[in-house]
KOLROKE-386223 format. One line per 8 residues: number of its first residue (from 1); their letters; for each residue z, y, x of C-alpha. Coordinates in Angstrom, 1 decimal, padded with zeros to 4 digits. Example, Ala and Ser with C-alpha at 12.3 -4.5 7.8 and 13.67 -1.06 7.14 Angstrom:
! residues 2
1 = AS = 007.8 -004.5 012.3 | 007.1 -001.1 013.7
! end
This chain:
! residues 180
1 = MPEKRYTR = 022.9 004.7 004.0 | 021.1 001.3 004.4 | 023.1 -001.8 003.8 | 023.9 -004.3 006.6 | 021.1 -006.4 007.9 | 020.1 -009.0 005.4 | 020.9 -012.6 006.1 | 018.2 -015.3 005.6
9 = RRMDTLLQ = 019.8 -016.4 002.3 | 020.0 -012.8 001.0 | 016.4 -012.2 001.9 | 015.4 -015.5 000.2 | 017.2 -014.4 -003.0 | 015.7 -010.9 -002.8 | 012.2 -012.3 -002.4 | 012.6 -014.7 -005.3
17 = RLIDVTQS = 013.9 -011.9 -007.5 | 010.9 -009.8 -006.4 | 008.5 -012.6 -007.3 | 010.1 -013.1 -010.7 | 010.2 -009.5 -011.6 | 006.6 -008.8 -010.6 | 005.4 -011.7 -012.7 | 007.5 -010.9 -015.8
25 = AAPRQARG = 006.9 -007.1 -016.0 | 010.4 -006.2 -017.3 | 010.9 -002.5 -016.4 | 014.7 -002.4 -016.4 | 015.0 -005.5 -014.2 | 012.1 -004.2 -012.0 | 013.9 -000.9 -011.3 | 017.0 -002.8 -010.0
33 = VLSDLAKA = 015.0 -005.2 -007.8 | 012.9 -002.4 -006.4 | 016.0 -000.4 -005.7 | 017.5 -003.3 -003.8 | 014.2 -003.8 -001.9 | 014.1 -000.1 -001.0 | 017.7 -000.2 000.4 | 017.4 -003.5 002.2
41 = NIGDMAPD = 017.7 -003.4 006.0 | 015.2 -006.2 006.8 | 014.4 -007.0 010.4 | 014.3 -004.0 012.7 | 013.5 -001.4 010.0 | 015.9 001.0 008.6 | 014.4 002.3 005.3 | 014.3 005.9 004.2
49 = PRAASILT = 017.5 006.4 002.1 | 015.6 008.9 -000.1 | 013.4 006.2 -001.5 | 016.2 004.4 -003.3 | 017.4 007.6 -004.8 | 013.9 008.5 -006.0 | 013.6 005.0 -007.6 | 016.7 005.7 -009.9
57 = TANDRDVA = 015.0 008.9 -011.3 | 011.4 007.6 -011.4 | 009.8 007.3 -014.8 | 008.8 003.9 -016.2 | 005.1 004.4 -015.5 | 005.7 004.8 -011.8 | 008.0 001.8 -011.7 | 005.3 -000.2 -013.5
65 = RWTKQLRD = 002.6 001.0 -011.1 | 004.8 000.0 -008.0 | 005.6 -003.3 -009.6 | 001.8 -004.0 -010.1 | 001.1 -003.0 -006.5 | 003.8 -005.4 -005.3 | 002.4 -008.2 -007.5 | -001.0 -007.7 -006.1
73 = LIQAVTDY = 000.4 -007.8 -002.6 | 002.4 -011.0 -003.2 | -000.7 -012.6 -004.7 | -002.8 -011.6 -001.8 | -000.3 -013.0 000.7 | 000.1 -016.2 -001.2 | -003.7 -016.7 -001.5 | -004.2 -015.9 002.2
81 = QQRPIGLT = -001.6 -018.6 003.2 | -003.5 -021.2 001.2 | -007.0 -020.1 002.4 | -006.7 -018.1 005.6 | -009.9 -016.1 005.5 | -008.4 -012.7 006.5 | -006.2 -010.2 004.8 | -006.2 -006.4 005.1
89 = WSIPRVTI = -003.7 -004.3 003.4 | -003.4 -000.6 004.2 | -000.4 001.6 003.6 | -001.7 005.1 004.7 | 001.3 007.4 004.1 | 004.1 005.7 006.0 | 005.7 007.1 009.2 | 007.5 004.7 011.5
97 = RAALNRGG = 009.7 006.1 014.3 | 011.7 004.1 016.9 | 015.2 005.4 017.3 | 018.0 004.5 019.6 | 020.9 002.8 017.7 | 024.6 002.7 018.6 | 024.3 -000.6 020.5 | 021.7 000.8 022.9
105 = GYQMEVAG = 018.8 -001.0 021.2 | 016.0 000.4 019.2 | 015.6 000.4 015.4 | 012.6 001.5 013.5 | 013.1 004.3 011.0 | 010.6 004.3 008.2 | 009.7 007.3 006.0 | 007.2 007.8 003.3
113 = NPGDLLQL = 006.7 007.9 -000.5 | 008.6 005.1 -002.4 | 005.5 003.1 -003.4 | 004.3 002.8 000.1 | 007.8 002.0 001.5 | 008.2 -000.7 -001.1 | 004.9 -002.3 000.0 | 006.0 -002.1 003.6
121 = QAITLTRS = 009.3 -003.7 002.8 | 007.6 -006.4 000.8 | 005.2 -007.2 003.6 | 008.1 -007.5 006.1 | 010.0 -009.7 003.6 | 007.1 -012.0 002.9 | 006.3 -012.4 006.6 | 009.8 -014.0 007.0
129 = FRGRLQRC = 008.9 -016.7 004.5 | 005.4 -017.6 005.6 | 004.3 -021.0 004.3 | 007.0 -021.0 001.5 | 005.1 -018.8 -000.9 | 003.0 -021.1 -003.2 | 001.1 -021.1 -006.4 | 002.1 -023.8 -009.0
137 = PSTFATGN = -000.7 -026.5 -009.1 | 000.2 -027.7 -012.7 | -002.4 -027.4 -015.5 | -001.9 -026.7 -019.2 | -003.4 -028.8 -022.0 | -006.2 -026.1 -022.3 | -007.2 -026.9 -018.7 | -005.9 -023.5 -017.3
145 = RCGRIFLR = -003.7 -023.7 -014.2 | -000.2 -022.4 -014.3 | -000.7 -020.4 -011.1 | 002.8 -018.9 -011.1 | 003.9 -017.9 -007.6 | 007.2 -019.3 -006.4 | 009.2 -019.6 -003.2 | 009.2 -023.3 -002.2
153 = AGKRKFCS = 012.5 -024.8 -001.4 | 012.5 -028.2 000.3 | 009.8 -030.6 -001.0 | 009.4 -028.7 -004.2 | 005.7 -028.4 -005.2 | 006.0 -026.9 -008.7 | 007.5 -023.6 -010.1 | 009.7 -025.5 -012.6
161 = DRCQRRYY = 010.7 -028.9 -013.8 | 008.6 -028.4 -016.9 | 005.4 -027.9 -014.7 | 006.3 -030.9 -012.6 | 006.6 -033.1 -015.7 | 003.4 -031.7 -017.1 | 001.6 -032.5 -013.9 | 002.9 -036.1 -013.6
169 = MREVFPTK = 002.1 -036.9 -017.3 | -001.5 -035.6 -016.9 | -002.4 -036.5 -013.4 | -000.2 -039.4 -012.2 | 000.5 -041.3 -015.4 | -002.4 -040.2 -017.8 | -002.3 -043.3 -020.0 | 001.5 -043.1 -020.4
177 = GAEQ = 001.2 -039.4 -021.3 | -001.5 -040.1 -023.9 | 000.5 -042.8 -025.6 | 003.5 -040.5 -026.2
! end
């Protein structure tokens, strides 16, 4: 049975965990986060309860494939927000049905294979945080950008304090950074 509807703070935490796990590729952690995402009751959608149970028995290769699909999705959404040129993402094997709930309103029931349901849940979750998904602008000494995706909170512009210090030492105070 799906959990209660997620509050804004719980969705924020779930999205941050999803971003972290898709960038780190840790299979054990990924399975837990994907399971939480599959069970989440986000917005008006009640997920298929079978998807979460399938995740617990899925092999590591399937979990890695689903994690990569979600990483690609999150990267596409983040890049789209920074340069809105158009984004098309298709999820072909999902069935959505409107059902009357106890309160007299409608709730969307979603069914499909776990990978597709996870993508749909991730899309629904990222839509809630439009504009807060960002790539870190800091650069390394080699000239490569950090590029890590993070969920911006407040005025935060970098994924970590380390990247913020790196940016200010190279870009804002280049002579001071060279002297040290």
